[in-house]
C-alpha positions as CSV (number, residue, x, y, z in Angstrom):
1,M,118.8,100.3,102.6
2,A,121.7,99.5,104.4
3,D,122.4,98.5,108.1
4,S,122.8,102.1,110.4
5,F,126.5,102.7,112.1
6,P,127.0,101.9,115.4
7,K,125.0,104.2,117.5
8,V,123.1,106.3,115.2
9,L,119.6,105.6,116.2
10,F,117.7,107.9,113.5
11,E,118.9,109.0,109.3
12,P,117.4,111.1,107.0
13,M,115.6,109.5,104.5
14,P,115.3,111.2,100.9
15,E,112.3,112.4,99.6
16,I,110.3,109.7,98.0
17,W,108.0,110.3,94.9
18,L,104.8,108.0,95.6
19,R,103.7,106.9,91.8
20,P,99.8,105.3,92.5
21,M,100.0,102.0,90.3
22,R,98.0,99.1,89.6
23,R,98.6,95.5,92.3
24,S,98.8,94.1,89.2
25,E,101.6,96.1,87.4
26,L,103.9,95.4,90.8
27,Q,106.7,93.3,89.8
28,S,108.3,91.1,92.3
29,R,110.8,92.5,94.6
30,H,113.5,92.1,97.1
31,V,111.5,94.3,99.8
32,Y,110.8,95.8,103.2
33,T,107.5,97.1,103.7
34,C,108.6,99.9,106.5
35,P,106.2,100.9,108.4
36,T,105.6,105.2,108.4
37,Y,104.4,106.8,111.6
38,K,103.8,110.4,112.7
39,T,105.7,110.8,115.6
40,L,108.1,108.7,117.7
41,E,105.4,106.8,119.9
42,R,104.7,104.2,117.9
43,R,100.7,103.6,119.2
44,G,97.8,105.7,119.3
45,V,94.3,105.6,119.8
46,L,93.0,102.2,117.5
47,T,90.5,104.2,114.5
48,T,87.5,101.6,113.1
49,T,90.1,100.2,110.3
50,G,92.6,98.5,113.0
51,H,94.9,100.6,112.9
52,S,96.7,103.5,115.1
53,S,96.3,107.3,114.7
54,N,99.5,107.5,114.6
55,F,100.3,105.1,111.6
56,V,100.7,106.6,108.2
57,I,101.1,103.9,105.4
58,D,103.4,100.7,104.5
59,M,106.2,102.0,102.4
60,T,108.3,99.3,100.3
61,L,111.6,99.4,100.2
62,Q,114.2,98.0,98.4
63,M,115.9,95.8,100.9
64,Q,119.8,94.3,99.8
65,E,120.3,90.6,98.6
66,Q,121.8,89.5,102.0
67,H,119.0,91.1,103.9
68,S,116.0,89.3,104.7
69,V,112.5,91.2,106.5
70,E,113.2,89.7,109.7
71,F,116.4,91.3,109.4
72,W,114.8,94.6,109.3
73,T,111.9,93.9,111.6
74,K,114.0,92.1,114.2
75,R,116.0,95.6,114.2
76,G,112.2,97.6,114.7
77,V,113.3,99.5,111.5
78,A,109.9,102.3,111.5
79,M,109.7,105.4,109.0
80,I,109.0,108.7,111.1
81,T,107.5,111.8,109.7
82,Q,109.2,114.3,112.7
83,L,110.9,113.9,115.7
84,N,110.3,115.0,118.8
85,D,113.3,118.0,118.4
């Protein structure tokens, strides 16, 4: 992940291949746990699991070494499956 250019709000994400793994098989890496939502509205009706109906999944994205989780969290970084165009 890299910081966006000035005044660029949305950037396309390359396709992601999801491969199921056991937690014990995961290696420790410098990653940001990025929330993924269905729409730009980061809210929705809470389900019985306590998650928003708009929430899809948390994705772990590799970060550059100079960045921290707080760096991306303060910027409100999230992935959106569809824009409101």
